[in-house]
C-alpha positions in Angstrom: 0.0 0.0 0.0 2.8 2.4 0.9 4.4 1.7 -2.5 1.2 2.6 -4.3 0.8 5.9 -2.3 4.5 6.8 -2.9 4.2 6.1 -6.6 1.1 8.2 -6.8 2.7 11.1 -5.0 5.8 10.9 -7.2 3.6 10.9 -10.3 1.7 14.0 -9.1 5.1 15.8 -8.4 6.4 14.8 -11.8 3.3 16.0 -13.5 3.5 19.3 -11.6 7.1 19.8 -12.6 6.3 19.0 -16.2 3.4 21.4 -16.3 5.6 24.1 -14.7 8.3 23.6 -17.4 5.6 23.8 -20.1 4.3 27.1 -18.6 7.9 28.5 -18.4 8.5 27.6 -22.0 5.2 29.3 -23.1 6.0 32.4 -21.1 9.5 32.5 -22.6 8.1 32.2 -26.2 5.5 34.9 -25.5 8.2 37.2 -24.2 10.5 36.6 -27.1 7.6 37.3 -29.5 6.7 40.5 -27.6 10.3 41.8 -27.7 10.8 41.0 -31.3 7.5 42.6 -32.3 8.3 45.7 -30.2 11.5 46.1 -32.1 9.9 45.2 -35.4 12.6 42.6 -35.8 11.3 40.7 -38.9 14.2 38.2 -38.8 13.6 37.2 -35.2 9.8 37.0 -35.8 10.4 34.9 -38.9 12.2 32.4 -36.7 9.7 32.5 -33.9 6.4 32.4 -35.7 4.8 29.1 -36.9 4.2 28.8 -40.6 0.5 28.8 -40.1 0.6 32.0 -38.0 -2.4 34.3 -38.6 -3.4 37.7 -37.3 -7.1 38.5 -37.3 -7.9 42.2 -37.3 -11.3 43.8 -36.8 -11.8 47.0 -38.7 -8.2 47.9 -39.4 -7.7 51.4 -40.8 -10.4 52.4 -43.3 -11.6 48.8 -43.6 -14.8 48.1 -41.8 -14.6 44.3 -42.1 -12.5 41.6 -40.5 -9.1 41.1 -42.1 -6.9 38.0 -41.8 -3.1 38.3 -42.4 -0.9 35.2 -42.9 2.7 35.1 -41.6 4.2 36.5 -44.8 1.8 39.4 -45.0 2.3 40.2 -41.3 6.1 40.2 -41.7 5.9 42.3 -44.9 3.8 44.9 -43.2 6.3 45.1 -40.3 9.2 45.3 -42.8 7.5 48.1 -44.7 6.8 50.0 -41.5 3.0 49.9 -42.0 2.5 48.3 -38.6 4.8 48.3 -35.6 4.6 44.7 -34.7 
């Protein structure tokens, strides 16, 4: 019985550590994105963003409709100085 309880406790601790590491990785990725976007660093953003990255904008500029930008469009707009990141 003690072995089962100890095994269960170790499993809970292991899962907690694993979740904590995943959370840390997610926070690190979000911070890297935010810093690269703030600097309009297209090269760093190119490396960070997933190929299927999308931005959904509601009523951007004069447009009164919802707009969807893919990764390439987003990076081009940053490179051209149209948006800041």
